[in-house]
C-alpha positions, -999 to +999 in steps of 0.1 A: -008-604+549-035-629+555-048-651+527-083-656+512-091-684+488-114-678+459-127-709+441-141-705+406-151-731+380-128-716+353-108-686+345-136-669+326-149-658+360-117-638+367-125-607+347-160-602+359-157-611+396-122-617+409-104-588+392-128-561+405-127-574+441-089-581+444-077-545+448-100-539+477-089-572+494-053-562+490-060-527+503-075-543+534-044-564+539-053-597+523-036-618+496-059-636+472-053-671+458-077-682+431-084-720+427-100-732+394-104-763+372-101-748+337-080-776+324-106-801+334-137-784+324-121-769+292-145-740+295-117-715+286-091-719+259-061-705+278-040-724+303-034-708+337+002-701+326-011-675+302-028-655+330-011-624+342-027-612+374-015-595+406-028-625+425-019-661+423-041-683+400-039-721+407-054-747+384-062-777+407-078-798+380-052-826+382-037-820+416-040-850+439-064-849+468-035-849+491-019-819+474-052-800+476-056-807+513-020-797+519-026-765+501-055-756+525-034-766+555-003-748+542-018-714+533-043-715+562-067-690+545-091-671+568-119-681+545-128-692+510-152-674+486-171-696+461-194-688+432-208-722+423-222-753+440-238-774+414-210-798+403-195-827+422-162-809+422-178-778+438-190-801+466-156-818+468-137-785+473-164-774+498-159-806+518-121-802+519-125-767+532-149-779+558-127-806+571-097-783+570-115-758+592-117-731+565-150-712+566-167-708+532-189-681+518-212-684+488-212-652+468-242-645+446-229-637+412-259-642+388-294-654+386-304-682+407-320-709+386-347-731+401-333-761+382-300-768+400-296-806+399-264-819+385-269-828+349-251-835+316-253-804+295-227-811+268-225-824+233-195-845+242-209-873+264-176-892+266-156-862+277-183-855+303-182-890+317-144-889+319-147-856+338-171-870+363-151-902+368-122-879+376-143-861+402-155-893+417-119-906+420-108-875+438-137-876+461-131-913+469-094-905+477-107-878+501-131-903+518-103-929+523-085-905+546-113-910+571-137-939+566-159-927+595-172-899+572-180-922+543-217-927+551-223-890+558-205-879+525-224-904+504-257-892+518-246-856+513-238-862+476-269-882+470-292-855+484-275-828+463-274-847+431-308-864+433-329-844+456-317-808+450-311-806+487-278-788+495-285-784+532-258-809+541-234-794+516-241-757+522-215-732+526-210-716+561-221-681+550-238-665+521-237-630+506-266-619+484-276-588+465-310-585+480-339-606+494-349-623+461-316-642+457-317-653+494-353-666+491-344-686+460-312-701+474-326-709+508-350-734+493-319-755+486-295-745+514-317-738+544-293-712+558-293-701+594-305-665+590-276-652+612-252-665+585-269-646+556-257-611+546-265-586+518-243-563+498-262-553+467-253-561+431-220-544+423-229-518+397-196-499+400-162-505+416-160-479+444-183-464+470-174-429+456-188-440+422-221-450+438-224-415+452-217-401+418-244-423+403-269-409+428-260-374+416-264-385+380-299-399+387-310-366+402-300-345+372-298-369+343-304-358+308-322-382+285-300-394+255-321-401+225-319-425+196-293-449+208-299-486+216-276-509+236-280-546+231-265-567+259-255-601+245-254-633+266-233-664+261-264-685+254-246-706+228-215-711+250-236-721+280-258-744+258-289-726+271-299-724+234-289-748+207-289-721+181-258-719+158-237-688+155-248-685+119-285-684+129-276-660+157-260-636+132-292-636+112-312-629+144-290-600+154-290-586+119-328-584+120-327-565+153-300-542+141-319-535+108-352-526+126-334-504+151-314-485+125-344-481+101-362-463+130-332-439+134-314-455+163-276-459+166-268-494+177-242-507+203-236-544+206-221-553+240-204-587+235-204-611+265-169-615+281-168-652+273-176-646+236-153-634+208-154-596+202-134-602+170-161-625+156-189-600+161-167-570+150-160-588+118-196-599+113-211-564+117-181-543+104-201-529+075-234-525+093-227-493+112-227-511+145-205-502+175-192-535+189-180-533+225-168-557+252-165-532+279-159-540+316-176-507+324-211-515+312-225-487+333-210-461+310-226-478+279-260-479+296-257-442+306-249-433+270-280-451+256-317-444+255-330-479+254-315-513+265-323-546+249-315-580+264-328-613+278-321-622+314-285-612+321-275-596+355-261-568+333-297-557+328-296-546+364-277-515+350-307-506+329-330-507+359-305-489+381-300-461+356-338-458+348-335-469+312-364-485+293-357-523+291-370-545+263-368-582+268-362-599+235-372-633+222-342-655+213-343-686+191-342-717+212-346-698+245-376-706+267-398-676+274-396-685+311-361-670+312-375-636+304-397-637+335-369-626+358-374-590+345-411-593+337-420-566+363-397-540+348-392-550+311-414-550+281-415-585+265-409-586+228-421-618+211-410-611+175-394-585+152-428-569+144-434-563+181-399-548+184-406-523+156-440-514+171-425-506+205-395-487+192-418-466+172-438-456+203-417-441+231-446-445+256-446-482+251-409-483+261-415-462+292-445-482+305-426-501+333-404-473+346-425-466+377-419-501+389-381-498+389-376-487+426-394-516+440-375-540+418-342-525+429-351-530+466-360-567+461-335-578+434-306-554+431-301-542+466-283-510+478-246-500+484-238-513+449-200-514+446-173-540+446-156-520+474-186-524+497-188-561+487-152-567+495-155-550+529-185-570+537-167-603+529-137-594+550-159-583+579-176-617+579-144-637+579-128-614+605-158-618+628-156-656+625-118-655+631-123-633+662-150-656+676-127-686+671-098-668+689-122-659+718-133-696+721-096-707+723-088-681+749-119-690+770-110-727+769-076-720+784-091-701+813 
């Protein structure tokens, strides 16, 4: 079986992105090896030794540059999938792949932020400095293997870090949900259009499930008086400086308003948050706390969806559910603008009560959903289709490379 590398920042990405794609890669005849730097970033509490997966998971945090290069040369992957590009280590792994002759593919996996420059977003400055010194040391060791590339690599890093220009450090190919993500990313990467592809946001796992969704949408029955709140890891990601204590008060208000108006309430906890914490917190509040990997089923079962700017809100649009965009303490309103064309903005708890009391106010944006899906969510929305698209891109490149070699011998 041929090998595909999949580079992620930390193991928290496995459940949402690697696990769903892996079975389809294996079905198509490819082994998957996941590279990550969890020990270095400390974004997840577990070590890679605790991970039980049917693919190999390799923490390269403290592997030497030589060992990483040898890993690329030894496995000879047909390509490498990447989810991130912002950090110096992302660029470092990208450059090793480039100089090892391994084609890279950027996979859209969330909302593309306009602010992408490398920056310190941590409460522990010393730890952050140590981490970046480690990155710089590894990169320096890489440069020493070929001093001719020194000037080029310095310019490349400078442009990315200081100018938000990733055109020198861009990946070979990119796979987006739809046109919006491409337009946003292309400002930074300046991709050749022939290297850009689309596969839709993966709403479900298989192509068969997509067809079943289409049947559901034709004859769906409305389910009344049930609200789904899709939580985000805003505290973990330091997007908001709110404390968990203040968040619990915020959520308690939302739940109280909803239940007082006769709605059952489901709280979908983000995969990188603790379900146990929220389960204990709302144990006596009559709240159903979930951390489901099958969000589509939760959305289908509900009448109204509440959230902020998570990609999980795509499910609400896809299944034609009214979407209410909630204020969140410490979160800039600009984050809610992603769904402004299809969601009703809720600025405070009084506004929430007013909208939930009037069904027509909830439904006001529904007629705009189809246009939003075309521009943001895309079509063919399954992990199976996404995996097939990735493999077809890498196989096409591989075949072109073989043809070039054969022609050079003639």
